[in-house]
MARDO-502995 format. One line per field, with one value per residue (C-alpha): x, y, z. Coordinates in nm, 4 decimals. Each point is the difference from the previous one (the first is absolute). Layout:
X <- c(X  ...)
Y <- c(Y  ...)
Z <- c(Z  ...)
This chain:
X <- c(0.0020  0.2847  0.1224  -0.3458  0.0042  0.3335  -0.0569  -0.3522  0.1883  0.2631  -0.2669  -0.1853  0.2884  0.1358  -0.3487  0.0047  0.3494  -0.0993  -0.3222  0.2276  0.2312  -0.3033  -0.1132  0.3430  0.0082  -0.3297  0.0918  0.3018  -0.1626  -0.2649  0.2910  0.1832  -0.3120  -0.0756  0.3644  -0.0469  -0.2775  0.1366  0.3135  -0.2189  -0.1852  0.3159  0.1372  -0.3109  -0.0222  0.3658  -0.0883  -0.3016  0.0043  0.3670  -0.0040  -0.3033  0.1566  0.3101  -0.2315  -0.1964  0.3456  0.1060  -0.3038  -0.0068  0.3617  -0.0961  -0.3030  0.2351  0.2438  -0.3031  -0.1206  0.3422  0.0068  -0.3449  0.0373  0.1734  -0.2654  -0.2923  0.1715  0.0345  -0.3571  -0.1356  0.1828  -0.1311  -0.3685  0.0424  0.1283  -0.2570  -0.2892  0.1444  0.0117  -0.3519  -0.1324  0.1738  -0.1388  -0.3600  0.0257  0.1169  -0.2822  -0.2455  0.1094  -0.0411  -0.3309  -0.1390  0.1312  -0.1563  -0.3305  0.0398  0.0340  -0.2562  -0.2640  0.1228  -0.0591  -0.3078  -0.1034  0.1088  -0.1905  -0.3167  0.0577  0.0627  -0.3043  -0.2188  0.1608  -0.0745  -0.3658  -0.0611  0.1371  -0.2220  -0.2935  0.0670  0.0971  -0.3455  -0.1647  0.1594  -0.0538  -0.3881  0.0075  0.1844  -0.0859  -0.3309  -0.2089  0.0621  -0.0654  -0.3504  -0.0417  0.1035  -0.2113  -0.3163  0.0485  0.0305  -0.2826  -0.2067  0.1288  -0.1150  -0.3267  -0.0636  0.0968  -0.2022  -0.3214  0.0942  -0.0098  -0.2745  -0.0804  -0.0345  0.3730  0.0243  -0.2613  0.2076  0.3140  -0.1377  -0.2191  -0.3247  -0.0360  0.0802  -0.1647  0.2280  -0.0305  0.0922  0.3362  0.1192  -0.0360)
Y <- c(0.0086  0.2093  -0.0454  0.0695  0.3230  0.0873  -0.0552  0.1676  0.2991  0.0157  -0.0017  0.2762  0.1867  -0.0402  0.0818  0.3346  0.0734  -0.0709  0.2042  0.3086  -0.0379  0.0237  0.3174  0.1436  -0.0588  0.1507  0.3083  0.0347  0.0194  0.2245  0.2475  -0.0525  0.1081  0.3094  0.0840  0.0080  0.2122  0.2476  0.0019  0.0680  0.2748  0.1558  0.0144  0.1467  0.2580  0.0894  0.0439  0.1982  0.1697  0.0827  0.2180  0.1655  0.0555  0.1426  0.2649  0.0733  0.0307  0.2240  0.1974  0.0483  0.1243  0.2445  0.1223  0.0422  0.2114  0.2099  0.0355  0.1020  0.2936  0.0809  0.0253  0.3365  0.1140  -0.1127  0.1385  0.3535  -0.0281  -0.0649  0.2754  0.2230  -0.1046  0.0486  0.3570  0.0643  -0.1120  0.2509  0.2583  -0.0394  -0.0292  0.3287  0.1591  -0.1523  0.1547  0.3537  0.0119  -0.1324  0.3037  0.2514  -0.1362  0.0314  0.3783  0.0673  -0.1609  0.2007  0.3005  -0.0680  -0.0508  0.3432  0.1748  -0.1462  0.0948  0.3567  0.0309  -0.1196  0.2591  0.2526  -0.0944  0.0014  0.3220  0.1450  -0.1198  0.1419  0.3508  -0.0355  -0.0571  0.2868  0.2198  -0.1115  0.1048  0.3379  0.0708  -0.0830  0.2113  0.3150  -0.0188  -0.1684  0.0845  0.3794  -0.0666  -0.1744  0.3074  0.2736  -0.2041  -0.0053  0.3684  0.0977  -0.2431  0.2033  0.3436  -0.0961  -0.1082  0.3234  0.2002  -0.1853  0.0346  0.3913  0.0143  -0.2051  -0.3385  0.0190  -0.0058  -0.2854  -0.2097  0.0405  -0.1356  -0.3073  -0.0659  -0.1091  0.2266  -0.2119  0.0790  0.1808  -0.2686  -0.2659  0.1476  -0.0073  -0.3609)
Z <- c(-0.0052  0.0616  -0.3501  -0.1433  0.2333  -0.1082  -0.3709  0.0518  0.1571  -0.2590  -0.2937  0.1718  0.0531  -0.3570  -0.1118  0.1876  -0.1088  -0.3987  0.0669  0.1600  -0.3107  -0.2244  0.1662  0.0135  -0.3862  -0.0361  0.2134  -0.2100  -0.2821  0.0890  0.1512  -0.3542  -0.2056  0.2533  -0.0456  -0.3625  0.0184  0.2177  -0.1876  -0.3123  0.2134  0.1178  -0.3301  -0.1495  0.2845  -0.0538  -0.3798  0.0410  0.3409  0.0284  -0.3208  0.1439  0.3251  -0.1587  -0.2028  0.3268  0.1725  -0.2838  0.0131  0.3766  -0.0249  -0.2656  0.1995  0.2921  -0.1725  -0.1223  0.3410  0.1064  -0.2875  0.0798  0.3748  0.0173  -0.2495  0.2012  0.3279  -0.1554  -0.1494  0.3519  0.1445  -0.2834  0.0551  0.3611  -0.0471  -0.2728  0.2335  0.2957  -0.2826  -0.0758  0.3354  0.0850  -0.3086  0.0580  0.3643  -0.1604  -0.2608  0.2675  0.2174  -0.3076  -0.0802  0.3584  0.0236  -0.3495  0.1168  0.3156  -0.1733  -0.2600  0.3173  0.1419  -0.3061  -0.0449  0.3462  -0.0484  -0.3445  0.1891  0.2615  -0.2929  -0.1691  0.3112  0.1015  -0.3303  -0.0197  0.3406  -0.0963  -0.3311  0.2205  0.2444  -0.3165  -0.1289  0.3258  0.0188  -0.3485  0.0544  0.3262  -0.1335  -0.3364  -0.1305  0.3489  -0.0466  -0.3867  0.0679  0.2518  -0.2664  -0.2660  0.2242  0.0869  -0.3759  -0.0549  0.3088  -0.1672  -0.3298  0.0966  0.1988  -0.2868  -0.2008  0.2409  0.0397  -0.3719  -0.0799  -0.0842  -0.3582  -0.0396  0.2260  -0.1770  -0.3234  0.0980  0.1922  -0.2631  0.1614  0.3545  0.3018  0.3035  0.2562  0.2896  -0.2234  -0.0715  0.3339  0.1459)
């Protein structure tokens, strides 16, 4: 039994070693196939990507050189822009002050013109009242007095003359209403 057991053990061990050898061969073949694919892929990357990378690197160097050349110009432009904005801000402040002053002066002149117009209108009204009191009122009185004298003279001289002038003879009472 020992011999059978030993033979069985040796046979099982031999089978296991053979199985391991087959697995190792299969792994070798799979790794070799993958290695060939990786080498083909690497050569394709080398052939296609490396020239592109070199072009990109060349472009990056060109861009870097351009940026190095432009940096002082950009710095000057930013300084000029800052100075210009400061000058514009100062000028706008001056313009604002000037416009505010002009607006204030215009308001003052409008107020003065309004006061002058009001005073002138008051003076015209006062003058009109004075003219009415000093000229028109005595003129009316003189006209009334002349009418009274004329009427008195007509009455004294006779009524015929009065009727001719007025046309139809107006009664004495209707004349002084």
